[in-house]
Phi, psi and omega in degrees: 000136173205196173301131182305149181234156168267111191260133169243115180281143182108149180290341183074009179260153177300334174267095185284063179273100191258009184290146189258141175282143186263165179257129183300325187256094176276130169298161182286166179291325180292320173311305182301309193294314184294325177291318188300308186297315182305308191277338184257349185294310180298326179287318179298320177297321180288325179297322180301324184294327186253002188299323182295318182286317174309315180303316184294313184292317181294319177305318179289001184276005182293343174253055190249259185280167184289330176293319173297320179295312172303322177295314179303313174309314181303313185299323184289322180293324178295311183300311181299316179302320174304313181295314175305316186295330193276345178280150189261029187245023182294131183077001181270133175302143188312315193289345177265352178293133184256017176236057184281336176291326182285314171311310180295316183301312182296330176287329174291312179305314187289322179292325175296316180301323176296318176300310184300319180295324180300313180303309178308316181295316186295318183293319181292325169307306181300322188286323184284338174293324181278316182230075177304144180216125175306320178290322175300314183296312176308308181292315177306322176290321177296321177291331177282327174293335184276356179051050196294325177302310176296318185296313180291328173298319170304315187289332172307312184295317174311308181299317183305321193269011179061039178268073191302308189296316181293317183296314187293321176302315187288320184284334179286318174308309176295322172305305184297324176299308177301312183300324172303296179312317177292327178295326186281354170295343190244138178294149185287161174296150176289154175293130175264131182299134174310140176080001182281134184293153174285167182273353183073182196281130185269158179297153188259151166273150177298138187309322183295323179285323174303313182304314186297319173296319177304315184292324179298308181296328179285317178301329172291316170314314176295321180293324178293318187286323176300316181298313180298314183302315180296327178291318173305330184266358195301323184273358178257353179236160171293160179302320176304316182293319180299313177294323171300312180299314186299319190285335177293317182299316175300320172303320184290325177290338177293307182309317179295324181291318168316306183297320174296320180294326176306308188297315180304320181301309180296330173288323177298337180267358176292146182292342177266017185303332187267003164284152190297321193283325177288325177304321182293316184279336171300312181298326178298313178295318181292331177287328183288323182298319181295314183292323176307313183300324179289310173308321170303317179286332178287314180291338177278354177316309347281143181208122179240010176284204186294336180293313175305312179298321186288321176298315179290324179288326172296322173300330181286314177298322174295312185289326177251046188310140185266127168217166171263159173226146177293143171297147174279125187292147181280349181208168186284313169072036179302160177084177178062217175255017184242098186280074189273349176092003177064211189285329183284329175286328176294323186296310185293317180301326183292315183289318181298325185289323181292327180286321180290340181264355190288148178145187187231169180087181181259197188227022183305116168089337182240354176279182177293123177301141176306129185303134165211164186255121358294156183289145186279166178284142182242153169267186181239011195245041178295132183227119181235187175297146171308336179305323179297320169307311178300317188289335177283321184289324180300311178297326184289324173288321178311301177305309175306317182290334181281351175247010181254000000 
């Protein structure tokens, strides 16, 4: 457990080799189970007390990083295409269609989606001006060349005219295109040399600290939207009112920065602070606090334009850093050119999967999203019934028994 990430499953390479390298020295079954339960039981108990609020915050992070925003826009296009496909007015002249209310609803949804995508493009343009990146610049250029906002406005008209077939195809096309652009923002996983040992389990952050970081991220997302609203109202209000609102936003950013520095201080006092993983998370929080100070100064100028939006977006990107994780292989695959670790690698994967699934309650909105191609961004907080945990342990021991 650590500061949340925006996770993309899959290597991101054209050659989707997802086999995991095995560790030559496998602990015994009893050692693994005992160590896992002893180290994680207290952590799980503490997590249970805070899980409800964590879950609500994670669900609200759809409008956070650029990857998650593009993935969310893609899912909305899929939903619209699905609803269009369920209509029974295909091929019927618009004036004869008896589902005008549903067509109007879907056209309104598409219009809202068009505005959201336009906002993403504007924010990404400001962000790339601040932090140029080859991936972001390439995706931004493709989005601008595609005249995406105009194309989606045309789709609104097509839906309104009951052009069901055309509208469904276009919505599905833009769903796949938005999803592809989200994937292209993130570099592929580097190639791992065959036989390289895994790094093992990293130390955990206390759940209380994780919750505080989640709250910080949520406040930054809200601050970005409030900043956008003030900028949009700038020409309709007096200079004095604009200055007052901008100063209020600056004060809010100052408070968030102070709270973030306090979180960094708490992390620095952990007994595991000298470990590599905790050091990385400590550095992430410190970096976010520094960018918050810059955003505070921009808002105080006053300036609520793209420069301020870009600075706040950078804070969110830092705290919800996007990274890739390999897909879990379906089998060990020992030998040959696929270093899957054989049966023992499969056994360890079964145990680790079981430990990730332990817990109670449901997983609505925060578990792994159902696979589609390209794969959707996922969360890390999936929680299912203990029966799944027992099944994972059974699979683990069954594999072990077959190798002894």
